[in-house]
Every structure is written in C-alpha cells, then in structure tokens.
SEBA-260864 format. One record per residue (C-alpha): residue number from 1; residue in one letter; chain; x negated, y, z negated. Coordinates in steps of 0.5 Angstrom, whole numbers. Each point is the difference from the previous one (the first is absolute). Layout:
BEGIN
ATOM | nr | rest | kette | xx | yy | zz
ATOM | NUM | A | A | X | Y | Z
...
//
This chain:
BEGIN
ATOM | nr | rest | kette | xx | yy | zz
ATOM | 1 | M | A | 0 | 0 | 0
ATOM | 2 | A | A | -2 | 7 | 2
ATOM | 3 | R | A | -3 | 4 | -6
ATOM | 4 | Y | A | 2 | 7 | 0
ATOM | 5 | V | A | 1 | 7 | -4
ATOM | 6 | V | A | 4 | 5 | 1
ATOM | 7 | I | A | 0 | 8 | -1
ATOM | 8 | T | A | 6 | 4 | 0
ATOM | 9 | P | A | -1 | 8 | -1
ATOM | 10 | V | A | 7 | 3 | -2
ATOM | 11 | R | A | 2 | 7 | -1
ATOM | 12 | D | A | 8 | 1 | -2
ATOM | 13 | E | A | 2 | -6 | 2
ATOM | 14 | E | A | 6 | -2 | -5
ATOM | 15 | R | A | 5 | -1 | 5
ATOM | 16 | Y | A | -4 | -5 | 4
ATOM | 17 | I | A | -6 | -3 | -4
ATOM | 18 | E | A | 5 | -6 | -4
ATOM | 19 | A | A | 2 | -2 | 7
ATOM | 20 | T | A | -8 | -1 | 2
ATOM | 21 | I | A | -1 | -3 | -7
ATOM | 22 | E | A | 5 | -5 | 1
ATOM | 23 | S | A | -2 | -2 | 7
ATOM | 24 | V | A | -8 | -1 | -3
ATOM | 25 | C | A | 3 | -4 | -6
ATOM | 26 | R | A | 4 | -5 | 5
ATOM | 27 | Q | A | -6 | -1 | 5
ATOM | 28 | T | A | -1 | -8 | 1
ATOM | 29 | T | A | -8 | 2 | 0
ATOM | 30 | R | A | -1 | 5 | -6
ATOM | 31 | P | A | -6 | 5 | 0
ATOM | 32 | S | A | -6 | -2 | -5
ATOM | 33 | E | A | 1 | 8 | -2
ATOM | 34 | W | A | 5 | 5 | 1
ATOM | 35 | I | A | -3 | 7 | -2
ATOM | 36 | I | A | 5 | 6 | 1
ATOM | 37 | V | A | -2 | 7 | -1
ATOM | 38 | D | A | 5 | 5 | -2
ATOM | 39 | D | A | -3 | 6 | 3
ATOM | 40 | G | A | 3 | 6 | -4
ATOM | 41 | S | A | 7 | -2 | 0
ATOM | 42 | T | A | 5 | 5 | -3
ATOM | 43 | D | A | 6 | -5 | 0
ATOM | 44 | R | A | 1 | -7 | -3
ATOM | 45 | T | A | -5 | -3 | 4
ATOM | 46 | G | A | -5 | -1 | -5
ATOM | 47 | E | A | 5 | -3 | -5
ATOM | 48 | I | A | 3 | -5 | 4
ATOM | 49 | L | A | -8 | -2 | 2
ATOM | 50 | D | A | -2 | -1 | -7
ATOM | 51 | R | A | 6 | -4 | -2
ATOM | 52 | T | A | -1 | -5 | 6
ATOM | 53 | A | A | -8 | 0 | -2
ATOM | 54 | A | A | 2 | -2 | -7
ATOM | 55 | Q | A | 4 | -6 | 3
ATOM | 56 | L | A | -5 | -2 | 5
ATOM | 57 | P | A | -7 | -1 | -2
ATOM | 58 | W | A | -2 | 0 | 7
ATOM | 59 | V | A | 2 | 7 | 1
ATOM | 60 | R | A | -4 | 6 | -2
ATOM | 61 | V | A | 2 | 7 | 0
ATOM | 62 | I | A | -4 | 6 | 0
ATOM | 63 | H | A | 3 | 7 | -1
ATOM | 64 | R | A | -4 | 6 | 3
ATOM | 65 | T | A | 1 | 7 | -2
ATOM | 66 | N | A | 5 | 4 | 4
ATOM | 67 | R | A | -3 | 5 | 5
ATOM | 68 | G | A | 6 | 4 | 1
ATOM | 69 | F | A | 1 | -2 | 7
ATOM | 70 | R | A | 0 | -5 | 5
ATOM | 71 | K | A | -6 | -1 | 4
ATOM | 72 | S | A | 1 | -3 | 7
ATOM | 73 | G | A | -5 | -6 | 1
ATOM | 74 | G | A | -5 | 2 | -4
ATOM | 75 | G | A | 4 | -1 | -7
ATOM | 76 | V | A | 2 | -7 | 2
ATOM | 77 | M | A | -8 | -1 | 2
ATOM | 78 | E | A | -2 | 3 | -7
ATOM | 79 | A | A | 5 | -5 | -4
ATOM | 80 | F | A | -1 | -6 | 4
ATOM | 81 | Y | A | -8 | 0 | -1
ATOM | 82 | E | A | 2 | 2 | -8
ATOM | 83 | G | A | 4 | -7 | 1
ATOM | 84 | Y | A | -6 | -3 | 4
ATOM | 85 | N | A | -5 | 2 | -5
ATOM | 86 | A | A | 4 | -3 | -6
ATOM | 87 | L | A | 1 | -7 | 3
ATOM | 88 | Q | A | -2 | -6 | -4
ATOM | 89 | S | A | 0 | -5 | 5
ATOM | 90 | N | A | -6 | -1 | 5
ATOM | 91 | D | A | 1 | -6 | 3
ATOM | 92 | W | A | 6 | 2 | 5
ATOM | 93 | D | A | 1 | -2 | 7
ATOM | 94 | F | A | 4 | 6 | 2
ATOM | 95 | I | A | 2 | 7 | -3
ATOM | 96 | V | A | 7 | 3 | 1
ATOM | 97 | K | A | 2 | 7 | 0
ATOM | 98 | L | A | 7 | 0 | -1
ATOM | 99 | D | A | 5 | 6 | -1
ATOM | 100 | G | A | 5 | 1 | -6
ATOM | 101 | D | A | 6 | 1 | 5
ATOM | 102 | L | A | 1 | -7 | 3
ATOM | 103 | S | A | 4 | -6 | 0
ATOM | 104 | F | A | -2 | -7 | 3
ATOM | 105 | A | A | 1 | -7 | 0
ATOM | 106 | P | A | -2 | -5 | -5
ATOM | 107 | D | A | -5 | -4 | 5
ATOM | 108 | Y | A | -3 | 7 | 3
ATOM | 109 | F | A | -7 | -1 | -2
ATOM | 110 | E | A | 0 | -7 | 1
ATOM | 111 | K | A | 2 | 1 | 7
ATOM | 112 | C | A | -5 | 6 | 1
ATOM | 113 | F | A | -6 | -5 | -2
ATOM | 114 | E | A | 2 | -5 | 5
ATOM | 115 | Y | A | -1 | 5 | 5
ATOM | 116 | F | A | -7 | 1 | -3
ATOM | 117 | R | A | -1 | -7 | 0
ATOM | 118 | R | A | 2 | -1 | 7
ATOM | 119 | D | A | -4 | 5 | 3
ATOM | 120 | P | A | -7 | 1 | -3
ATOM | 121 | E | A | -2 | 6 | 3
ATOM | 122 | L | A | 6 | 4 | -3
ATOM | 123 | G | A | -3 | 5 | -5
ATOM | 124 | I | A | 6 | 4 | -1
ATOM | 125 | G | A | 8 | -2 | 0
ATOM | 126 | G | A | 6 | 1 | -3
ATOM | 127 | G | A | 8 | 0 | 1
ATOM | 128 | E | A | 4 | 5 | 5
ATOM | 129 | I | A | 3 | 6 | -4
ATOM | 130 | H | A | 8 | 0 | 1
ATOM | 131 | H | A | 5 | 6 | -2
ATOM | 132 | D | A | 7 | -1 | -2
ATOM | 133 | L | A | 4 | 5 | 5
ATOM | 134 | S | A | 7 | 0 | -1
ATOM | 135 | G | A | 0 | -8 | -2
ATOM | 136 | V | A | -5 | -2 | 6
ATOM | 137 | L | A | -7 | -2 | -1
ATOM | 138 | K | A | -4 | 4 | 5
ATOM | 139 | P | A | -8 | -1 | 0
ATOM | 140 | E | A | -5 | 5 | 1
ATOM | 141 | V | A | -3 | 1 | 6
ATOM | 142 | N | A | -8 | -1 | 0
ATOM | 143 | P | A | -6 | -1 | 4
ATOM | 144 | R | A | -2 | -7 | 1
ATOM | 145 | F | A | -6 | 0 | -5
ATOM | 146 | H | A | 4 | 4 | -5
ATOM | 147 | V | A | 2 | -3 | -7
ATOM | 148 | R | A | 4 | 6 | -4
ATOM | 149 | G | A | -4 | 2 | -6
ATOM | 150 | A | A | 6 | -2 | -4
ATOM | 151 | T | A | -2 | -7 | 0
ATOM | 152 | K | A | -7 | -2 | 2
ATOM | 153 | I | A | -4 | -6 | -1
ATOM | 154 | Y | A | -7 | 0 | 1
ATOM | 155 | R | A | -4 | -7 | 0
ATOM | 156 | E | A | -6 | 1 | -4
ATOM | 157 | A | A | -6 | -1 | 5
ATOM | 158 | C | A | 4 | 6 | 4
ATOM | 159 | W | A | 1 | 4 | -6
ATOM | 160 | K | A | -8 | 0 | -1
ATOM | 161 | V | A | -2 | 2 | 7
ATOM | 162 | I | A | 5 | 6 | 1
ATOM | 163 | G | A | -3 | 3 | -6
ATOM | 164 | N | A | 4 | 5 | -5
ATOM | 165 | L | A | 7 | 2 | 3
ATOM | 166 | W | A | 0 | 8 | 2
ATOM | 167 | P | A | 3 | 4 | -6
ATOM | 168 | A | A | 5 | 4 | 4
ATOM | 169 | P | A | 5 | 0 | 5
ATOM | 170 | G | A | -2 | -5 | 6
ATOM | 171 | W | A | -3 | -5 | -5
ATOM | 172 | D | A | 5 | -6 | 3
ATOM | 173 | T | A | -2 | 1 | 7
ATOM | 174 | I | A | -7 | 1 | -1
ATOM | 175 | D | A | -1 | -7 | -4
ATOM | 176 | E | A | 3 | -3 | 6
ATOM | 177 | V | A | -4 | 3 | 5
ATOM | 178 | K | A | -6 | -2 | -3
ATOM | 179 | A | A | 2 | -7 | -1
ATOM | 180 | N | A | 1 | 0 | 7
ATOM | 181 | M | A | -6 | 3 | 2
ATOM | 182 | L | A | -4 | -5 | -4
ATOM | 183 | G | A | 4 | -6 | 3
ATOM | 184 | W | A | 6 | -1 | -5
ATOM | 185 | K | A | 7 | -1 | 2
ATOM | 186 | T | A | 5 | 5 | -3
ATOM | 187 | Y | A | 8 | -1 | 1
ATOM | 188 | A | A | 7 | 0 | -3
ATOM | 189 | F | A | 4 | -7 | -1
ATOM | 190 | T | A | 6 | 2 | 4
ATOM | 191 | D | A | 4 | -6 | -3
ATOM | 192 | L | A | -1 | 2 | -7
ATOM | 193 | C | A | 4 | 6 | -2
ATOM | 194 | L | A | -1 | 5 | -6
ATOM | 195 | L | A | 6 | 5 | -2
ATOM | 196 | H | A | -3 | 7 | -1
ATOM | 197 | H | A | 5 | 3 | -4
ATOM | 198 | R | A | -3 | 7 | 2
ATOM | 199 | L | A | 0 | 3 | 7
ATOM | 200 | T | A | -8 | 1 | 2
ATOM | 201 | G | A | -1 | 7 | -2
ATOM | 202 | S | A | 6 | 2 | -3
ATOM | 203 | E | A | -3 | 2 | -7
ATOM | 204 | E | A | -3 | 6 | 4
ATOM | 205 | G | A | 5 | 1 | 5
ATOM | 206 | L | A | -1 | -3 | 8
ATOM | 207 | L | A | -3 | 7 | 2
ATOM | 208 | R | A | -5 | 0 | -5
ATOM | 209 | D | A | -2 | -7 | 1
ATOM | 210 | K | A | -1 | 1 | 7
ATOM | 211 | V | A | -5 | 6 | -1
ATOM | 212 | K | A | -3 | -5 | -5
ATOM | 213 | H | A | -1 | -5 | 6
ATOM | 214 | G | A | -3 | 5 | 4
ATOM | 215 | V | A | -5 | 1 | -5
ATOM | 216 | A | A | -1 | -7 | -1
ATOM | 217 | C | A | -1 | -1 | 8
ATOM | 218 | Y | A | -6 | 5 | -1
ATOM | 219 | V | A | -3 | -3 | -6
ATOM | 220 | S | A | 0 | -7 | 3
ATOM | 221 | G | A | -4 | 3 | 6
ATOM | 222 | Y | A | 6 | 0 | 5
ATOM | 223 | H | A | -2 | 2 | 7
ATOM | 224 | P | A | 3 | 7 | 2
ATOM | 225 | V | A | 3 | -2 | 6
ATOM | 226 | Y | A | 3 | -6 | -3
ATOM | 227 | V | A | 4 | 4 | -5
ATOM | 228 | M | A | 2 | 5 | 5
ATOM | 229 | A | A | 3 | -6 | 4
ATOM | 230 | S | A | 3 | -3 | -7
ATOM | 231 | C | A | 4 | 7 | -1
ATOM | 232 | L | A | 3 | 0 | 7
ATOM | 233 | N | A | 2 | -7 | -1
ATOM | 234 | R | A | 3 | 1 | -6
ATOM | 235 | I | A | 4 | 6 | 2
ATOM | 236 | T | A | 6 | -5 | 2
ATOM | 237 | Q | A | 0 | -3 | -7
ATOM | 238 | K | A | 3 | 3 | -7
ATOM | 239 | P | A | -1 | 6 | -2
ATOM | 240 | Y | A | 0 | 2 | 7
ATOM | 241 | V | A | -5 | 4 | 3
ATOM | 242 | I | A | -1 | 3 | -7
ATOM | 243 | G | A | -3 | -6 | -2
ATOM | 244 | S | A | -5 | 0 | 5
ATOM | 245 | A | A | -2 | 7 | -1
ATOM | 246 | A | A | -1 | -1 | -8
ATOM | 247 | L | A | -5 | -6 | 2
ATOM | 248 | L | A | -4 | 5 | 5
ATOM | 249 | Y | A | 0 | 5 | -6
ATOM | 250 | G | A | -3 | -5 | -5
ATOM | 251 | F | A | -5 | -2 | 5
ATOM | 252 | L | A | -2 | 7 | 2
ATOM | 253 | K | A | 1 | 2 | -7
ATOM | 254 | A | A | -5 | -5 | -2
ATOM | 255 | H | A | -5 | 2 | 6
ATOM | 256 | F | A | -1 | 7 | -3
ATOM | 257 | S | A | 0 | -1 | -7
ATOM | 258 | R | A | -5 | -6 | 1
ATOM | 259 | P | A | 2 | -5 | -6
ATOM | 260 | P | A | -4 | -6 | -1
ATOM | 261 | R | A | 0 | -5 | 5
ATOM | 262 | V | A | -3 | -7 | 3
ATOM | 263 | E | A | -7 | 2 | 2
ATOM | 264 | D | A | -2 | -7 | 2
ATOM | 265 | R | A | -2 | 1 | 7
ATOM | 266 | S | A | 1 | -8 | 2
ATOM | 267 | Y | A | 7 | 1 | -3
ATOM | 268 | V | A | 2 | 6 | 4
ATOM | 269 | A | A | -3 | -2 | 6
ATOM | 270 | Y | A | 4 | -7 | -1
ATOM | 271 | I | A | 7 | 3 | -1
ATOM | 272 | R | A | -1 | 6 | 5
ATOM | 273 | G | A | -2 | -5 | 5
ATOM | 274 | Q | A | 6 | -5 | -2
ATOM | 275 | Q | A | 5 | 6 | 1
ATOM | 276 | L | A | -3 | 2 | 7
ATOM | 277 | R | A | 1 | -7 | 2
ATOM | 278 | R | A | 7 | 0 | -2
ATOM | 279 | L | A | 2 | 7 | 4
ATOM | 280 | C | A | -3 | -4 | 6
ATOM | 281 | G | A | 5 | -6 | -1
ATOM | 282 | M | A | -6 | -5 | -2
ATOM | 283 | Q | A | 0 | -5 | -6
ATOM | 284 | T | A | -1 | 3 | -7
ATOM | 285 | I | A | 1 | -1 | -7
ATOM | 286 | W | A | 7 | 4 | 1
ATOM | 287 | R | A | 2 | -6 | 5
//
C-alpha cells in the first residue's frame, strides 16, 4: 500500500472543512500523517480542527497568526511549508497538497495511487475538479498537463528533483512545467471527481482572479505572444472581454512592477518553446 502524507493549508473554511475531514477519514487508504495548517482563520475553522485532532492521532493542527488579509498564492505556500517542516513521517512515497473545501469518494486516494503504480513516469497527478452548478456537476477545463493546486499528489522522486514550490501565484504551473522538463509526466485523472465547494477565484472575485492569473503568467515565464493569444482566445469566455482585459492588465502590471519570477534559463526556454509550438499547432505538454 502507498504511504502518503497530506498537508492542508486553510483559512476561514468553517463552511466546508468538515466535508473534507469526513472525506479523508473515510478513505480506504488512510494517510500516515495529515497536517492541517490554520492560516489565521477568524471564524470557527480552528475550533473544528482542534476537535478533530483531539479525536484522531494521525491528524495534527498548526495555528498561524492572522496577518489580517488573504495573501494570494504566497500565503498558501507559507502555510504549506510550515506544515511540511513539521512532518514527523519521513518514509512517505507520496506527498499531497489538499485544499479544505473539497469532497471526494472513499476510494479516491486508492484509485489515484493505482494510476501512479501503472505509470512509473507519472510525477504529479490528482483527480479532476468539478463544481455543482444548479445541480449539475461541471468539470473545470484545464490543459492536459495541469493538475489543480487544490489536489496535488507528488511522487517522492519527482518532488525531490523539482525543488521547492514557488512561493507566489503560478506555483501550481511552475512545478508541473519543471517536472515535464525533467522527464516526468503530469496529468489529471478525468474519471476521479472531486467536488470543489467554492468556485475557483470566487473568494477574491472573478476579475481579481483574472488579474492574479495574468501576474502568474509573468512570474511563470510565459511568452508575451502566447499571453496575447490567450487573451484573444478568452474573449468569448465569461466574463466576456473584460476577463481577457483583466488577464492582460495583470501581465502588464507585473511586467512593469517586476515581482520575483522564475529566472532558470532552461525552464524559461522550455516553457516558451512549448508555447510557441502550441501556437504553431504542434505537439506540446498542453495537448
């Protein structure tokens, strides 16, 4: 059986965290250790977590001081690594980054690890995120190589070679591109559904989320031509036109403000080469 540990950064998740706790506790393959990092919640999240940890010896809770605001991308990674550095298990085969607003079937992890068993080159995987829209489950549409940051499973060997996760928006793309560059495969398991109780980006608003995505494109080393093409392609997607404008604004804002970005030349050459190939209709990690 696969040995795995789970780290869950949470902030103000009292509405959904109990559903995630129930999903993990019902797993046919239980984690060796589950560390939940309360990133300064102001609601009842911390109380719920402490009650759970008191009942389950394999669950531990870390409480962080409230910084007073939600820190996109960077806050999640700070909380994640605080949990990672507190791990007591050192003989795991897989490490999981799991959000606290998900529900999934009791055999979810068992089936995920079967994918890894069948494909030794699979370095990062996870199920497909779905949203309940008026009673109909709709999957998120993502590139072929992308596994949503809400549910990432890293094979130990892949985890070691890709290095630390980027501490800012874009981290959940940078890790996968690095893995592919180094010869690993990354993909979502389309037959394994996770219900995401909150629409992606809804905690900050859809437009702010698009701006954040534009910043992440800059940080991740995206080619400017590819970003422009993406903006044109998104014009027909909700929110119409303004969503594309927000993405472009985020990219240009980052271009002029110059936040820290990936400076690894081999990485930048790889991702931009893949993007130019995609614009030319050639085979890439996108499809």
